[in-house]
Each structure stands twice: as structure tokens, then as C-alpha cells.
C-alpha positions in Angstrom: -111.0 -62.8 47.0 -112.1 -64.6 50.5 -109.3 -65.2 53.6 -107.4 -68.3 52.7 -109.7 -71.4 54.0 -106.8 -73.6 53.9 -103.6 -73.2 56.1 -100.6 -75.3 55.8 -96.6 -75.0 57.1 -93.5 -76.1 56.1 -90.8 -76.3 58.4 -87.5 -77.0 56.8 -84.4 -77.7 59.3 -81.3 -78.8 57.9 -81.9 -82.3 57.3 -85.9 -82.7 57.1 -89.1 -81.4 56.1 -93.1 -81.7 57.1 -95.9 -80.5 56.9 -98.6 -78.9 59.9 -101.6 -77.5 60.4 -101.6 -74.5 62.3 -103.8 -73.1 65.2 -105.8 -70.1 63.5 -106.7 -67.1 65.4 -108.4 -64.0 64.0 -106.7 -60.4 64.8 -108.2 -57.3 64.1 -107.2 -54.4 64.0 -109.0 -53.0 66.9 -108.1 -56.3 68.7 -105.5 -55.8 71.7 -101.7 -57.1 70.6 -101.0 -58.6 73.3 -103.1 -61.3 72.0 -100.0 -61.9 69.7 -97.4 -63.1 72.1 -96.2 -66.5 72.4 -98.1 -68.6 75.4 -95.2 -70.7 76.3 -91.4 -70.5 75.4 -92.0 -73.3 72.9 -95.0 -71.5 71.0 -94.3 -69.9 67.7 -96.1 -67.2 66.3 -96.7 -66.3 62.4 -98.4 -63.4 61.7 -100.7 -64.1 58.0 -101.6 -60.6 56.8 -104.3 -60.6 54.5 -105.5 -57.6 52.2 -107.9 -58.4 50.1 -106.2 -56.3 47.3 -103.2 -58.9 47.3 -103.0 -62.0 45.8 -100.5 -63.4 48.3 -100.7 -62.6 51.8 -97.7 -61.7 53.8 -96.5 -63.5 56.5 -93.8 -63.1 59.0 -92.6 -65.0 62.6 -92.5 -63.0 65.6 -90.0 -66.3 67.0 -86.4 -65.9 67.7 -86.2 -69.5 66.4 -87.9 -69.7 63.3 -88.3 -67.6 60.8 -90.6 -67.6 57.8 -88.8 -68.3 54.2 -91.8 -67.8 51.8 -95.5 -68.6 51.6 -97.0 -70.9 48.1 -100.4 -70.4 47.3 -101.8 -73.7 45.4 -105.1 -75.3 44.5 -106.8 -76.9 47.6 -107.4 -80.6 46.3 -111.1 -80.7 46.6 -112.0 -77.7 47.3 -113.9 -76.7 44.8 -116.8 -79.0 45.6 -117.4 -78.3 48.8 -121.0 -77.1 49.3 -120.0 -74.0 51.2 -118.3 -71.0 48.7 -115.0 -70.4 50.0 -111.7 -69.7 48.8 -110.1 -72.5 47.2 -106.8 -72.2 47.5 -104.2 -72.9 49.7 -102.0 -71.4 51.5 -98.5 -73.2 52.4 -96.2 -70.9 55.2 -92.2 -72.3 54.5 -90.3 -71.9 57.1 -86.8 -73.0 59.3 -86.0 -73.3 62.3 -82.8 -72.1 64.1 -80.2 -75.4 64.3 -80.3 -76.7 68.3 -76.5 -74.8 68.9 -78.0 -70.9 67.9 -80.8 -72.4 70.1 -78.3 -72.7 72.9 -76.1 -69.5 71.6 -79.9 -67.2 71.7 -79.8 -67.9 75.8 -76.4 -67.5 76.8 -73.6 -64.7 76.7 -73.1 -62.2 73.7 -71.3 -64.7 70.7 -67.6 -63.9 69.6 -67.7 -62.7 66.0 -66.5 -65.5 64.8 -69.2 -67.6 65.9 -71.9 -65.3 64.4 -70.6 -65.4 60.9 -70.1 -68.6 61.1 -74.4 -68.8 62.3 -75.0 -66.3 59.4 -73.3 -68.2 56.8 -74.9 -71.6 57.7 -78.5 -69.6 57.3 -77.9 -68.2 54.2 -76.7 -72.1 53.1 -80.3 -73.1 54.6 -82.3 -70.4 53.5 -81.4 -71.0 49.8 -81.5 -74.3 49.7 
């Protein structure tokens, strides 16, 4: 199977959901891993590892404020009639962002155990919605 031709991402903070088109950069085994580092503080880097022997790729996030929660593989509407033959599946990377208070906490002093526990419980609720 060819690599995915259509890739979208869906971010789901606590009160909204949106689809977006990521900027795609191909990274090969002999390329420098430094190219995978974010270029500015608000950039999120997601690594989609495509293995031709597997039906579903793996996805990880290098961001401290964006966590991958899953990947869906679906039919891409209209892709089968395209002139160029390519993988006609659509890959939707599902992710969740850290709440604003979590982002602030990442840049400050060590949080209290009560704060860490509250954040853990909230993240767990967000992941299993």
C-alpha cells in the first residue's frame, strides 16, 4: 500500500472540535532528526510513521501541549476517480490540546501534588469523551 495521500487532523479541546490540513514534511531514515524540531514555540510536530506492512500507521506528538488520541482511516470521497493512482484512504489524526491553565503551568515552578492530580483527572475526562 502507498503512503497516505490525504491527511487531516482534528483537535478537540474541551469545548470545540475542528479539522485542519497539516503541513507535511517527509522524513526518511537517513535524514537529520533535527528537522523534526518545532521552528517556533506555537508549532506542533506530529510524527506519522507509515509502514507498508501495516494497515494503520502510528502517530506521536513531540509537543508538550498537544497529545495524539488516535487515528482514523476512512475512504476519501472522490479519490477513487482521480487520474493519478494513489492511496485513496483518508487519514484523520485525532488530538487534544492542553487547557490554558495547563499551558501556563508548564512554564512555571513545580506544581503541587493536588494540582497535578486535578490536571490528570481532567485530561482523563477529555481523552475518554
